[in-house]
C-alpha positions in Angstrom: -108.5 -7.1 -90.6 -107.8 -10.8 -91.4 -109.2 -11.8 -88.0 -112.3 -9.7 -88.6 -112.9 -11.4 -92.0 -112.4 -14.8 -90.3 -115.0 -14.0 -87.7 -117.4 -12.8 -90.4 -116.9 -15.9 -92.4 -117.4 -18.1 -89.3 -120.7 -16.2 -88.5 -121.8 -16.6 -92.1 -121.1 -20.4 -92.0 -122.8 -20.9 -88.7 -125.8 -19.0 -89.8 -126.3 -21.1 -92.9 -125.5 -24.3 -91.1 -128.3 -23.6 -88.7 -130.6 -22.8 -91.6 -129.8 -26.1 -93.2 -130.1 -28.0 -89.9 -133.4 -26.4 -89.2 -134.8 -27.3 -92.7 -132.8 -30.5 -93.2 -135.7 -32.4 -94.6 -136.0 -29.8 -97.4 -132.2 -29.9 -98.0 -132.0 -33.7 -98.1 -135.0 -33.8 -100.4 -133.4 -31.1 -102.7 -130.2 -33.1 -102.9 -131.9 -36.3 -103.8 -134.1 -34.5 -106.3 -131.0 -33.0 -107.9 -129.3 -36.4 -108.1 -132.4 -37.9 -109.8 -132.2 -35.2 -112.5 -129.0 -36.9 -113.8 -131.0 -40.0 -114.6 -134.1 -38.3 -116.1 -133.2 -35.2 -118.2 -134.9 -32.0 -116.9 -137.8 -30.9 -119.1 -141.2 -29.1 -118.9 -142.6 -32.5 -118.1 -141.4 -31.9 -114.5 -144.3 -29.5 -114.0 -146.7 -32.4 -114.8 -145.2 -34.3 -111.8 -146.5 -31.7 -109.4 -150.1 -32.1 -108.1 -150.7 -28.4 -107.6 -153.8 -29.0 -105.4 -151.5 -30.1 -102.6 -149.3 -26.9 -102.3 -152.3 -24.6 -103.0 -154.4 -26.2 -100.3 -151.5 -26.2 -97.8 -150.9 -22.5 -98.5 -154.6 -21.6 -98.0 -154.8 -23.7 -94.7 -151.5 -22.1 -93.4 -152.8 -18.6 -94.1 -156.2 -19.4 -92.5 -154.6 -20.9 -89.3 -152.2 -17.9 -89.1 -155.2 -15.6 -89.3 -156.9 -17.4 -86.4 -153.7 -17.0 -84.3 -153.6 -13.3 -85.1 -157.2 -13.0 -84.0 -156.5 -14.7 -80.7 -159.2 -17.3 -81.5 -157.3 -20.3 -80.2 -156.3 -18.5 -77.0 -159.9 -17.5 -76.3 -161.2 -21.0 -77.0 -158.6 -22.8 -74.8 -159.0 -20.5 -71.8 -162.8 -20.6 -71.9 -162.7 -24.4 -72.1 -160.3 -24.9 -69.2 -162.0 -22.5 -66.8 -165.1 -24.8 -66.8 -163.2 -27.5 -64.9 -161.7 -27.6 -61.4 -159.6 -30.8 -61.2 -156.3 -31.6 -63.0 -157.7 -34.7 -64.7 -160.6 -32.9 -66.3 -158.5 -29.9 -67.3 -156.0 -32.4 -68.9 -158.8 -34.3 -70.6 -160.2 -31.0 -72.0 -156.8 -30.0 -73.4 -156.2 -33.5 -74.8 -159.6 -33.7 -76.4 -159.3 -30.2 -77.8 -156.0 -31.2 -79.4 -157.7 -34.3 -80.8 -160.8 -32.6 -82.3 -159.1 -29.4 -83.4 -156.4 -31.5 -85.2 -159.1 -32.6 -87.6 -159.5 -29.1 -88.9 -156.2 -27.1 -88.6 -153.4 -29.7 -88.8 -151.5 -31.3 -85.8 -148.5 -28.9 -85.8 -150.8 -25.8 -85.5 -152.6 -27.5 -82.6 -149.4 -28.3 -80.7 -148.0 -24.8 -81.3 -151.1 -23.5 -79.5 -151.9 -26.1 -76.8 -148.4 -27.2 -75.6 -147.4 -23.7 -74.4 -150.9 -23.4 -72.9 -150.5 -26.7 -71.0 -147.2 -25.5 -69.6 -148.8 -22.3 -68.5 -151.8 -24.0 -66.8 -149.6 -26.6 -65.0 -147.2 -24.0 -63.7 -149.9 -21.6 -62.6 -151.6 -24.4 -60.6 -148.4 -25.9 -59.2 -148.8 -29.1 -61.1 -145.7 -29.0 -63.3 -144.8 -32.6 -62.5 -147.8 -33.7 -64.6 -147.0 -31.5 -67.6 -144.8 -34.1 -69.2 -147.6 -36.7 -69.1 -150.2 -34.3 -70.4 -148.0 -33.0 -73.3 -147.1 -36.6 -74.3 -150.9 -37.4 -74.5 -151.9 -34.3 -76.3 -149.1 -34.8 -78.9 -150.6 -38.3 -79.6 -154.1 -36.7 -79.6 -153.1 -34.1 -82.2 -151.6 -36.8 -84.4 -154.5 -39.2 -84.1 -157.2 -36.5 -84.5 -155.6 -35.1 -87.6 -155.5 -38.6 -89.1 -159.3 -38.6 -89.6 -159.6 -35.8 -92.2 -157.8 -34.8 -95.5 -157.0 -31.4 -94.1 -155.6 -32.7 -90.8 -152.1 -33.5 -92.1 -149.9 -32.6 -95.1 -149.6 -36.3 -96.0 -153.4 -36.7 -95.9 -153.8 -33.7 -98.3 -151.3 -35.4 -100.6 -152.8 -38.9 -100.6 -156.4 -37.5 -100.8 -155.4 -35.7 -104.0 -153.0 -38.3 -105.4 -155.5 -41.1 -105.4 -158.6 -39.0 -106.0 -160.2 -40.3 -102.7 -163.8 -39.4 -102.0 -164.3 -37.5 -98.8 -166.7 -40.1 -97.3 -164.4 -43.0 -98.2 -161.5 -41.1 -96.5 -163.5 -40.8 -93.3 -164.6 -44.4 -93.4 -161.1 -45.8 -93.8 -159.6 -43.6 -91.0 -162.5 -44.1 -88.6 -160.9 -47.1 -86.8 -157.7 -45.1 -86.2 -159.5 -42.1 -84.9 -162.2 -43.9 -82.8 -159.6 -46.3 -81.4 -157.4 -43.3 -80.5 -160.3 -41.5 -78.9 -160.9 -44.3 -76.4 -157.2 -44.9 -75.8 -156.6 -41.3 -74.9 -159.6 -41.1 -72.5 -158.3 -44.3 -70.8 -154.7 -43.2 -70.5 -155.7 -39.8 -69.2 -157.8 -41.4 -66.5 -155.0 -43.8 -65.6 -152.1 -41.4 -65.5 -153.4 -38.0 -64.5 -154.7 -37.7 -61.0 -158.1 -36.2 -60.2 -156.8 -33.6 -57.8 -158.2 -30.1 -57.2 -156.7 -27.6 -59.6 -158.2 -24.2 -60.6 -156.3 -22.0 -63.0 -157.0 -18.2 -62.9 -156.9 -16.8 -66.4 -158.6 -14.1 -68.4 -159.6 -14.9 -72.0 -158.2 -12.5 -74.6 -160.6 -10.4 -76.8 -161.2 -11.9 -80.2 -160.5 -9.7 -83.3 -163.8 -10.3 -85.1 -162.6 -8.9 -88.4 -159.5 -11.1 -88.6 -161.5 -14.1 -87.4 -164.1 -13.7 -90.2 -161.4 -13.4 -92.8 -159.5 -16.4 -91.5 -162.6 -18.5 -91.4 -163.6 -17.5 -94.9 -160.1 -18.5 -96.2 -160.4 -21.8 -94.3 -163.9 -22.4 -95.9 -162.4 -21.7 -99.3 -159.7 -24.3 -98.7 -162.4 -26.8 -97.5 -164.5 -26.3 -100.6 -161.4 -27.0 -102.7 -160.8 -30.2 -100.6 -164.4 -31.3 -101.2 -163.8 -30.6 -104.9 -166.6 -28.0 -105.2 -164.2 -26.0 -107.3 -160.6 -26.3 -108.5 -157.4 -25.6 -106.7 -156.7 -22.7 -109.1 -159.9 -20.9 -108.1 -159.1 -21.6 -104.4 -155.5 -20.1 -104.6 -156.8 -17.0 -106.4 -159.5 -16.5 -103.8 -157.0 -16.9 -100.9 -154.5 -14.5 -102.4 -157.1 -11.8 -103.3 -158.6 -12.0 -99.8 -155.1 -11.7 -98.1 -154.1 -8.8 -100.4 -157.4 -6.9 -99.5 -157.7 -7.6 -95.8 -154.3 -8.5 -94.3 -151.1 -8.6 -96.4 -149.0 -9.5 -93.4 -150.4 -13.0 -93.5 -148.4 -13.7 -96.7 -145.3 -14.0 -94.4 -146.9 -16.7 -92.2 -147.0 -19.9 -94.3 -144.1 -22.4 -94.1 -142.8 -22.0 -97.7 -140.0 -24.4 -97.0 -142.5 -27.2 -96.4 -144.4 -26.3 -99.6 -141.1 -26.3 -101.6 -140.3 -29.7 -99.9 -143.4 -31.2 -101.4 -142.7 -29.8 -104.8 -139.2 -31.3 -104.7 -140.6 -34.6 -103.6 -143.0 -34.6 -106.5 -140.1 -34.1 -108.9 -138.0 -36.7 -107.1 -140.7 -39.4 -107.1 -141.7 -38.5 -110.6 -138.2 -39.2 -111.8 -138.0 -42.5 -109.8 -141.3 -43.5 -111.5 -139.6 -43.2 -114.9 -136.9 -45.7 -114.0 -138.2 -49.2 -114.7 -135.8 -51.1 -112.5 -136.8 -49.1 -109.4 -140.5 -49.3 -110.1 -140.5 -53.1 -110.5 -138.3 -53.6 -107.4 -140.3 -51.5 -105.0 -143.8 -52.3 -106.4 -143.0 -56.0 -106.0 -142.7 -55.5 -102.3 -146.0 -53.6 -102.0 -148.1 -56.4 -103.2 -150.8 -56.6 -100.5 -152.5 -54.6 -97.8 -150.3 -55.8 -95.0 -147.0 -55.0 -96.7 -148.3 -51.6 -97.7 -149.4 -50.8 -94.1 -146.2 -52.0 -92.5 -144.1 -50.2 -95.1 -145.9 -46.9 -94.4 -145.6 -47.4 -90.7 -141.9 -48.4 -90.5 -140.6 -46.0 -93.1 -142.3 -43.2 -91.2 -140.2 -44.0 -88.2 -137.0 -43.0 -90.1 -137.9 -40.3 -92.5 -141.3 -39.1 -91.0 -144.7 -39.8 -92.5 -144.9 -36.9 -95.0 -142.0 -38.0 -97.2 -142.9 -41.6 -96.7 -146.4 -40.9 -98.1 -145.0 -39.2 -101.2 -142.4 -41.9 -101.8 -144.6 -45.0 -101.3 -147.6 -43.6 -103.2 -145.5 -43.6 -106.4 -145.2 -47.4 -106.2 -148.5 -48.3 -104.4 -151.4 -49.5 -106.5 -154.7 -47.6 -106.4 -156.6 -50.4 -104.5 -154.1 -50.3 -101.6 -154.5 -46.6 -100.8 -156.5 -47.3 -97.6 -153.5 -49.3 -96.1 -151.0 -46.7 -97.1 -153.1 -44.0 -95.6 -153.6 -45.9 -92.3 -149.9 -47.0 -92.1 -148.4 -43.5 -92.4 -150.9 -42.0 -90.0 -150.4 -44.7 -87.3 -146.7 -44.3 -88.2 -147.0 -40.7 -86.9 -146.5 -42.2 -83.5 -143.4 -44.1 -82.4 -140.1 -42.2 -82.9 -140.0 -38.5 -82.4 -139.2 -37.9 -86.1 -142.1 -40.1 -87.3 -144.2 -36.9 -87.3 -142.5 -33.5 -87.5 -145.3 -32.1 -85.4 -144.1 -34.3 -82.5 -140.8 -32.4 -82.6 -142.7 -29.2 -81.8 -143.8 -30.6 -78.5 -140.3 -31.9 -77.7 -138.9 -28.4 -78.4 -141.2 -26.8 -75.9 -140.4 -29.5 -73.3 -136.7 -29.0 -73.6 -137.1 -25.3 -73.3 -139.3 -25.3 -70.2 -138.1 -28.5 -68.5 -134.5 -29.1 -69.8 -133.8 -31.7 -67.2 -136.8 -33.8 -68.1 -136.1 -34.4 -71.8 -135.3 -38.1 -71.2 -138.4 -38.5 -69.0 -140.6 -37.0 -71.7 -139.1 -39.2 -74.5 -139.7 -42.4 -72.4 -143.2 -41.3 -71.4 -144.1 -40.4 -75.0 -142.6 -43.7 -76.3 -144.5 -45.8 -73.7 -147.9 -44.1 -74.6 -147.1 -44.5 -78.3 -146.4 -48.2 -77.9 -149.8 -48.8 -76.3 -151.6 -46.7 -78.9 -149.9 -48.3 -81.9 -150.6 -51.8 -80.6 -154.3 -51.2 -79.9 -155.0 -49.2 -83.1 -153.1 -51.6 -85.4 -155.1 -54.5 -84.0 -158.3 -52.5 -84.6 -157.2 -51.8 -88.2 -156.4 -55.4 -88.9 -159.7 -56.6 -87.4 -162.1 -54.1 -88.9 -160.4 -53.8 -92.3 -159.3 -57.4 -92.6 -155.7 -56.6 -93.7 
């Protein structure tokens, strides 16, 4: 009986350890938020720290993307696109460019969840598995760079767009050097590292569920109208919830609620930090020009990823320096594998399908990132005069 209880306790501990390890960013954020509450007494003012537009838009986008998955829209698009080409280089380029442009609309993690398994499938079917590592590394960078261009492309973009009240046109203008530079780098590296050999996949595109597609696109349009400030986030969340309840309640299970709660915890944590004068003066004094803000965003992202870096640094960065923070954390998505949590998705698929090539993938990805970071940072410094 005692042994049975010990096994049950061990299973319980292992289960919850795995949960905490999986969502360690949330756990760490929660711990630091709890600690900050000892310095700033909890009150209803905590609710004012939260910019509700961010979690509401994220929820709507997650539901919309989940609906598109359910409708087989992404599978249909990817297969139809690839079947048009008959050499590995052009197939790879089509996948990489699709990751780049689709990332502007449905976030980089959603893109990689769709296209990395598809890349593995295509390369295996055509006997070109040895090039899968190269293509996946490039499409991971493509998803990060493409998503950098728009407010809805990344969680940190949604946050900074709302936090600083950035106009949509200004956002695109500031991020254009990053996206355009990334576009040409990706084309060049694909041409240099993927051979132009015959490769013709045999696939059948799935049938799209039109009803689910229409509902998902309407929810996405609703989120986009909120992002463009046509109406408030409260109207947007009501529209999303009502549509889901009427047309497909199962979509309520799809959003990453832990990520949404992580943002809310970060709002409280940084809000409390902003109430401590010593911390504000110390950190703000080190974010005194565009260069320091850009580099802080870039380097901090390498250690705690670009989403928490954005929330943390925005608390202490002046309004006029938002372009440099925005650029820094988005370029910072490249580099280490934890710089962007979306990059870990690609690594997970690689380790599952090619367990002996994990080291090769990391080296390949790091090499491509180094080139992209160097070129794009030079472009940003030249065009924006940092």
